[in-house]
C-alpha positions as CSV (number, residue, x, y, z in Angstrom):
1,D,2.4,13.6,66.8
2,V,3.8,14.7,70.2
3,Y,2.7,11.4,72.0
4,S,4.6,9.3,69.4
5,L,7.8,11.5,69.9
6,A,7.3,11.1,73.6
7,V,7.2,7.3,73.3
8,I,10.5,7.3,71.3
9,A,12.1,9.6,73.9
10,Y,10.9,7.4,76.7
11,R,12.6,4.3,75.0
12,M,15.8,6.3,74.3
13,L,16.0,7.5,77.9
14,A,14.7,4.4,79.8
15,G,16.0,1.8,77.5
16,K,12.5,0.3,77.1
17,L,9.1,1.1,75.8
18,P,6.7,2.9,78.2
19,F,4.4,-0.2,77.9
20,E,5.5,-3.9,77.3
21,G,3.7,-6.9,76.2
22,N,2.0,-8.1,73.0
23,S,0.1,-5.8,70.8
24,D,-3.2,-5.9,72.5
25,V,-1.7,-5.3,75.9
26,Q,0.3,-2.4,74.6
27,L,-2.7,-0.9,72.8
28,K,-4.9,-1.2,75.9
29,A,-2.1,0.4,78.0
30,H,-1.6,3.3,75.7
31,I,-5.4,4.1,75.8
32,G,-6.0,3.8,79.6
33,E,-2.8,3.4,81.7
34,A,0.0,5.6,82.8
35,P,3.6,4.5,82.1
36,K,6.0,4.0,85.0
37,D,7.4,7.3,85.8
38,L,10.5,8.0,84.0
39,A,12.1,9.6,87.0
40,T,11.9,6.3,88.7
41,V,13.5,4.5,85.8
42,R,16.3,7.0,85.3
43,R,17.1,8.6,88.6
44,D,20.1,10.3,86.9
45,L,17.9,12.5,84.5
46,P,17.1,16.0,85.4
47,P,13.7,16.2,87.0
48,D,12.5,18.7,84.3
49,A,13.4,16.3,81.5
50,S,11.6,13.4,83.1
51,A,8.5,15.4,83.8
52,L,8.6,16.9,80.2
53,V,8.4,13.3,78.8
54,M,5.7,12.2,81.1
55,Q,3.7,15.4,80.2
56,A,4.0,14.5,76.5
57,L,2.6,11.0,77.3
58,A,-0.4,12.5,78.9
59,K,-3.7,10.8,77.7
60,D,-5.3,14.3,77.2
61,P,-3.7,16.0,74.2
62,D,-4.4,19.5,75.6
63,L,-1.9,18.6,78.4
64,R,0.9,17.7,76.0
65,P,3.3,20.3,74.5
66,K,1.6,22.0,71.6
67,S,3.9,20.7,68.8
68,A,6.7,18.2,68.3
69,G,9.1,21.0,67.6
70,A,8.2,22.6,70.9
71,F,8.6,19.3,72.7
72,A,12.0,18.5,71.1
73,A,13.3,22.1,72.0
74,M,12.1,21.9,75.6
75,L,13.5,18.3,75.8
76,S,16.9,19.4,74.5
77,A,17.1,22.3,76.9
78,N,16.3,20.1,79.9
79,C,18.1,16.8,79.1
80,R,21.6,17.2,80.4
81,V,22.3,13.8,81.8
82,R,24.6,13.5,84.8
83,S,27.4,10.9,84.6
84,R,26.7,7.3,85.7
85,N,30.1,7.1,87.5
């Protein structure tokens, strides 16, 4: 599932889940809220990579990448992180 993969990517890149709190809070957020934009959490990420993860977290499945493989390939091609030095 592309959405689940995007949650994992968000956590790996942001260092935290897209939604935090107890199970009920997280469930409601996954259904009806947008996560904090990854570009504001990790300013050192390439804009295309941040946008791709956010696209994969879209509530509407038709707006997400068509497959987990496509998402992974697109993310790999766009996620060259600049040094934090």
